[in-house]
N, C-alpha and C positions, 0 to 999 in steps of 0.2 A: 899744198892742196889736200894731201891725205890727212894731215893734222886737222885741217879745217873740217873735213868730212867726219872724222872721228869725233871731234868736239860737237859738231851739229847732231850727230847720231846720239851721243851721250846725253845732250840737252833734250832731244826729243824723247828719249827713253825716260828721263827723269820727269819730263812734263806729263807724259802719258801716265806714268806710275803715280804721280801726285794727283791726277784728276780722277783716277779710278777709285771706287769704294774700297775700303780696307778689307771687307769680307771677300770681295771678288779677287783681290790680290792674294789674300791668304789661300783661297781655293787654287789659284794658279800655282803658287809655290808648292802646295801639297801635291798637286798633280805632277809637278816636275819630279818630286821625290818618290812617289808611289807608282808612277806609270811604268810597266814592265819595259826594260830596254829593248826587248825583241820587237816591239811595235814602233820603235823610233828608227829614223834613218841612221846609217852607220856614222855619218859625220855629225849627227846631232845627238850625242849620248847624253845621259843624265848629268854627267860631269860638266859638259859644256853648257847645258841649260841652267844648271845651278849657279854658274859663274855670272849670270846676268844680274844676280842680286848685288854684285859689286857696284853696278850702276844705279841700283835702287836704294842703297843703304843710306843715302842722304835725304831721301824723300819718303821712304817707307818707315813706318813705326815698327817696333819689335813685335807688335801684335801679330804680324804675318807669320812669325816663327813660333807661335805658342804651342803648336802641336807638331810632333815629329813621329811619323808612323812608318816602320820598316817592314816590308812584306817579304816573304820567302823568295819571290821572283826577283827582287832587287838584291837581297843579301847573297844569293848564289851566283851573281854575275861578277865578272872582273871589274865592271865599272864601279862596284861598291868600294873597292880598294882605292880607286882614284878619287872617288867622291869623299872617302874618309880622310885621305891625305889633304884634300882641299878644305874640308870643313873643320879640321882640327888644327890648322895653322894659326898663327898669331893674328893675321888680318881678319879671319872669319870666325874667331872664337866667340865673338859677341852673339853670333847666331845661336850657338848652343846655350849661351847664358840667358837668352830670351825664351828658350823653350820651357814651357810649363807642363806639357803633357808628352810623355815619351812611351812609345809602344813598340814592342818587338813581338810579332805574331808567331814566328817559328824560326829558330836559328838554323844556320847551315849545318850540314852533317859533318863536314870536314873539320879537322882540328884547327887548320889555319883560319877557317871562317869563324870558329868560336874565339880564337885569339883576336881577330880583328874586331869582333863585337865587344869583347872585354876592353879593347883599346878605346872604343867609342864611349863605353860607360865610364872609363877613367877620364876621358876628355871632358865629359859632362860634369864629373865630380870636380875636376880642376878648374873648370870655367866659372865656378861659383864660390869664390873665396869669402869666408865669413858668413856663409849661409845666405848669400845674396840671391834674391829672386828664386826661392826654392821651388821645386817641382810640386805640382798639384796632383798629377797622375803618373804612376809608374806601373807599367804592365809588361812583364817579361814572361815568356812561355818557353819551356823546354831548354833552358840554359843550364849548363853544368858549371858549378862553382867549386872546382877542386882546391884542396889545400887552403881552405878558409879564405878564398878570394872574394867572398861576399862583401868585403870591406869596400869594394869599388862602388857599391850603391849605398853605403852607410850614410853619407851626407844627404842623400835623397830621402831617407826615412826620417824626416823631421816632423815635429808636431803639426806643421801646416799641411802635411800630405793628406789628401782626401781619398784617393783611390790607390790601392796597392794590390797587385796580382803577381804571384810567383808560381803559377800553375805549371805542373810537370817539371819544375826545376829540381836539380839534384844539388842539395846543399846540406851542410852539417848543422845539427841541432844547436850546438854551442855557438856557432857563427851566426845562426839565425837569431839567437837570443841576444848576443852581444852587439851585432851590427844593425839589427833591424828593430826588434821589439824594445830594447832599452832606449833607442833613440826616438821612438814614436812619442814617448812621454817625457822627453828631456826638457826640463825647465818649466813646462806648462802642460795643461791637459791636451790630449790628442784630439785632432779634428777628423780623424779617419772615419769615413762613412761606408766604404766598400772594401772588403777584404776577401781575397780569393787565394786559397792554398790548396787547390785541387791536386790530388795525386802527389803530394809531397810526403815522402815516407818519414821524414824526421819530425813531422807534426804529431804531437800527442796531447794528452789532457793537460799536462803541466804547462806546455807552451800556450795552449789555447786559453787556459785559465788566467795566465798572466796578461794576455791580451784583453780578456773580458774585464778584469778588474782595473785596467788602466785606460781602456778606450771605451768611452760611454756613449759615443755617437754613432755606433755601427748600425747601418740600415740593411746592408746586404752582406751575408756571410755564405761562403761556398767552401766546403771542406770535403768535397766528393773524393771517394777512394782513399781517404785517410783512415786506414783500418785500425790505427792505435787510438782513435777518438772514441770515447764511450759516453754513456749517459751522464757521467759526472760533469763533464764540461758543457755538453749540449744543454742540459737542464739549467745550468748556471747562466748560460747565454740567453736562454728564453726568459728567465726570471729577471735578469739584471739589465737587459737591453730593451727599453720600452719602445724604441723606434724601429725595431727589427721588422722588416716587411719581406725580405728575401732570404730564404733558407734552403740551402742545398746540402743535404746530409746523405747523399747516395753513397752506398758502398762502405759506410762506416759501421762500427760495432754497436750502434744504438739498439735499444729494445723498446717495448711498449711503454716503458716508464717515461721516455722523452716525449712520445706521442701523447700520453695522458697529460703531461705538464703543458704541452702546447695547446691541447684542447681546452684545458682549464683556463689558460691565459686568454684564449679567444672567447670562450663563453662569458667570462667576467667582463670582457671589454664590449661584447655585444650588448650585455645588460646595461652597462654604463652608457654605451652609445645610444641605446633606445631611450634611456632616461634623459640624456642630454638633448636628444632630438626632440623629445616631447616638451622640454622646458624652454628651448631656445627657438626663435622663429627660423633662424638660418639653418639649423640642424647640423652645424659644424661640431666636430668632435676632436678632442685633444689627443686621442689615442691613435696609434698606428696599427692597423690590422695587417695580418699576414696575407700577402697577395701572391707569393710564389713559394711552392714547396716541392722538393724533389726527394723522394725516398726510394729511388731505384736501387736494385741490388742489395737491399736491406734484408736481414735474416728474420723476417716475420713469417712463421709457419702458418699453414692453412688452418690450424686448430684455433687460432685466435682471430679469425676473420671478423667475428661479430664485434669484438672489442675495438679492433682497428677501424671498423666501419663507424662505430659510435664516435671515435675520435675525429675521423675525417668529416663527419656530418657537422661538427662544431665549427669547421673552417668555412664559414659562409661567404667570406669576402675573397676567396681564392680566384685569381685570374689565370694562374698557370699551375699545372699539377703534373708530376711525373711519377707514375707507379709501375713503370716497366721493369721486367725481370725481377719481380718480387712474388714469392709464392702465394701470398694472400692479397696482393695488391689489387688485382682486378675484381675478385669477389667482394673485397671490402669496399671498393669504390661503388660497385653495383648495389651493395646493401646500404651504403650511406646515402643513396639517392632516394630512399623512402622518406616522404614528407612526414612531419609529426602528426598530421591529421589522418594519415592513411590507416584504414581500419583493418586491412588484411594482415595476417601475421606473416613472418618471414618464412619462405619456403626453401627447403634444402633438398638436394638430390640424394639418391640412395648411396652413391659413393661418399658423399659428405657425411651421411648418417653413419656409415661404417667407420669412417675416420674418427668421428666424434666418440662413438662407442668404444673404440680401441683406446682412445686417449683418456676417456673417463675411467677405464679399468685400472690404469696405473699412471698417475700424473707425473711421477718422477722417473719412470722407467722409459728411456728413449730408445727407439730402434735405430739401426745404423742409417736408415734413410732420413729419419728425423734429425739425426746429428748432422747429416750433410746439409739439409735445408737450413738448419739454424746456425751453421758455421761454428759449431762447438759451444755455443751458448745454451743457457737454459731454454727449454722448449717454449716457455711462455714469456721469454724475454724479460725476466725480472732479475734485478741485481741483488746479490747476497741472499737469495732464497726468501723473499718477502712472503710470509705465510698469509697475510691479509689479502695481498694481490692474487695469490694462487687460489684462495677460497673464492674470491670474486670471479675469477676466470672459470673455476669449476662450476659455479652456479650458472654462469652464462652458457657454458657448453651443455649442461644438463637441460637448460631451457630450450636450446636449439634442438637437442636430441628428442625431447618430448614433442616438440612441434613437428619434427620430421616424421616421427612414428605415427602421428595422427593424420598428417596431410598426405604423405607419400607422393609428393609432386616431383616430377623429373626435371624441373627447372629451378635454378637457384635465384635467378634475378630477372626472369623474362617479363614479369608483370610490373616491374618497378619503374616509376617515372623519376626523372632526375631533379635534383635541387640546386645544382651548380649553374645557375642562370647567368652568372658573371664570368664564367670560365671562358678564356680566350685561347689558351694553349694547353693541349692535352697529349701526354705520352702514355700509351698503354701497351701491355704485352703479357701474355699468358699462354700456356699450352692448351689450346682448345680451338673450337670452331665458332666464329662469330656469325650467328644466323640473322636472317632478315628481320624476324620479329624482335629479336634482341636489339638490333640497331634502331628500329622504329620507336621502341619504347625508351631505350637508354638515351638517345639523342633527341628526344621529343621536345626538349626545352633548351637545348644548347644552341640557341640562335646566335649567340655572340661568338661562337667558336671560329677562330681564324687559322689555327695551326693544329694539325692532327698528325701524330707520329705513331704508327702501329709497328710493334716489334716484329722481327723476322720469324718468330716462332708461332705466329698466329695464322690460322687458316681463315681465309676470307672468302665468303661467297659473293658473286657479282651483285645480286640483289641487295645484299647487306651494304655493300659500298654505295650502291645507288641511293639507298635510304639515307645514308650519311650525307651525301651531297645534296639531297633534296631538303633535308631538315637543317642543314647548316649552310645557308645561302651566302654567308660572309667568308667561307673557307677559302684561304689563299695559298696555304702550304699543305701539301699532302705527301706523306711518305707511305708507300705501299709495302707490305711485308714481302720478303724474299727468302730464299734458302741458298746455302752454298751449292756449288756445282756438283759435289759428290752425293747430294741428296735428291730424292725424287721430287719433282715439282708438281706432280699431278694433283695433289690435294691442297696445294698452297698457291701456286701462281695462276694468274688469270690468262685465259685464252685470248688470242688476238680479236676474235669476234666479240668477246665480252668487253675488252678495252675500247673497241670501236663504238659499241653501243653505249658505253658508259660516259666517255669524255664529252661529247657534244651536248648531252642532255642538260645538266645543271652545273657544269664546271667552268662557266665563263669568267668567274672571278679568280681562278687559279693563277698564281704567279710562280710557284715552284712545285714541280712534280718529280718524285723519285720512283722509278720503275725498275730498279736493279734486279736483273734476273728474269724479268717477265718477257713474254713473247711480243716484243715490240717490232713490228714489221713496217713496211712502207705505208700500208693502209692505216695503221695505227698512228704513225707520225702525221699523216694527212688529216686524220680526224682531230688530233691534238692541235695542229696548226689552224684548223678552221674553227674549233670551239674554244680555244684558249688564246685569245688575242692579246691578253695582258701578260703572257708568260715571260718571265725574266730568266729562269733557270730550269734545266731539266737534266735528269740523270737516267740514262738508258744503258749503263754499263752491264756487261755480261748478259746481254739479251739472249733469250733462248732461240730466237729466230736465226741467230748465227751459229749457236752451239748445237742445235738439234734439227731445225727445219732444213730442207734441202735448198741448195743454192740454184737459182734459175739463171740469172744473168745480171747485167748492169743497165743503167739508164735512169729514166725518171721514175716517178712514183708508179709502181707496178703492182703485181699480185701480192697477196698476203703472205706468200712464202718466199718472197724475194729477199736476197741478202742486202743489208744496208750498206750502200756504197757512198762514196763522196758526193756523187750526183744527187742521191736521195737526201742526204743530210744537208747539202747545199740548198736544195729546193725547200726543205723545211725551214731553214734559217731565213730564206727570203719571205716565207709566209708569215713568220713571227718576227715582225720588225723590231720589237723591243727586247729580243733575246740577248742576254749578256753572258751566260755561262751554260756550257753544254758538256756534260761528262759522258764520254763514250769509250770507256776502257774495255778491253777484251772483245772488241767487235771485229778484229782482224784487220784493222786499218794500219798501214805501215807508217813509218816516220815521214816518208815523203807525202803521203796523203794528209797527215796532220799539218805539215808545213803548207801544203796547198790550201787547205781550209783556212788556216790562219791568215794567209796572204789575201785570199778572196774576201774574207769577212773579218777585217781587223777589229770590229767592234764586239766580237764574240770571243770569249776565252774558251778554247777547246782543251779539255783535260783528258788525257788517255792513261793516267796512272791510277792504279787501284788504291794507292796510299794517299790519295788526295785528301786534303783537310775537309772534313764534313762540314756542311753548312750548319751553323749553330743558330737555330731559330730563337732560342731563349737567351737573350743577352742580358748581362748584369748591368743595371743602371749605375 
């Protein structure tokens, strides 16, 4: 009787699996792999759920296992070891052989966890003899490859690989050259279109130049925080990659030379695009324009703001821009927003005038402060002391100084309208105060803006933020600036009354809000819950209502000085039915409180760790 029941159950499972669409079954399998084990019943672990594929393997196509994504919540659990032993045995090895996309978002911190992960990579390598069914996407983050163990992914780096990401990985330069770069062009031209080597110390100009000369289909390049990369390789990539649309060079050692090359490339393509648009009815263009640019943490001093602004103004097709934590980033962006037909000259402040005058007195003599801003490079960001470029910069600075002497205006960018009408994602940051009039004019035409990230060093007035929300009706992601706990929040953080008056007005489209360090009280949460019905994620970590305001009591939504308790947070979750992520680190909630919230609201991921992975709004295609 039991055998008959088992046979009937197996037949029913195979019949159901055969009748469901392949896309739905693929989603079910991925859900089994990525769902955190803490949300499952103890008797239904991920290992048990994954075994159901043994009943499906006769009726399901390998399409269901084309993507395998491992998240930190799964890698850190004991069930990962059991799942690994089941997935790497001989009967289930076909599942790994069918995988075409493999992602590891963040490896476990323990040495044993790293060893298990390397074992999985070895199993993937051994499951593809003769380069059968090669990987199309390989994205590894933060993995240590000691003793040249990078050979475990060598077969995956085939010419058919489309996406490769080794961000934050620790690896040897020689091993990277032998096991990855040399195999990308083995036997034929490489198909690689996306390359991410963020924060890989072994990446330098020689490695990047070898990739540039052998991989001609790159569309997305991210080499953020690779300090050994200079203009030599970046200029070559800009010139030799015609399809490049995504460029992240934040934290590198580039100078204005690379920016000028990028501006000349875009300017020539705009002219060709206009001619092509005029000659063809459809207006299609064969060129690929740059749509994403990140130059955060680059050593551009304030003295070259005018030139940087001219280069940025040539990037008319930008949809995403990051100029945060750059000395001249925000003034250059503001200056670049001047339209070509604008009749008024550029206005500079007294402080900027003094800086220009001091720089004009001695172009080659740098003060200690300038050396710090420029990270040891030439002040004007020129390679090998190009005299022609320095002469051009000197004339630009002299022109700015002459205008400043005649105009004597106290605002540098207050009157400037914007030209970036296609911009959707913007990251800005500078040491200063963002005023109401500045926001009204700077964001007057950014109607397509959906993501705005303001660095933590920016002072923000409430009316300035209201102007941003009013003039950007499509804004869905907002990151408000904050300061560390040891700094005074009086000039930076918003008061609860300002937050209450702000959110319900024009923030109905917001899906993610970050208010780290602000005075988020019970009344503020209520206003957010009433005004942001589409909210998916919120970060209220280190709120000043817990750190500074007095504690009154517990209960439901109460006064503006009430401590945020589990009851208040629970009522907020019930108001926002679509909430998925809530970060509440440093609120004084105990581990028992966090478990209670997770049990009551299993659809919401409550994170109480300050080292939580930040939400990356700008994802590489």
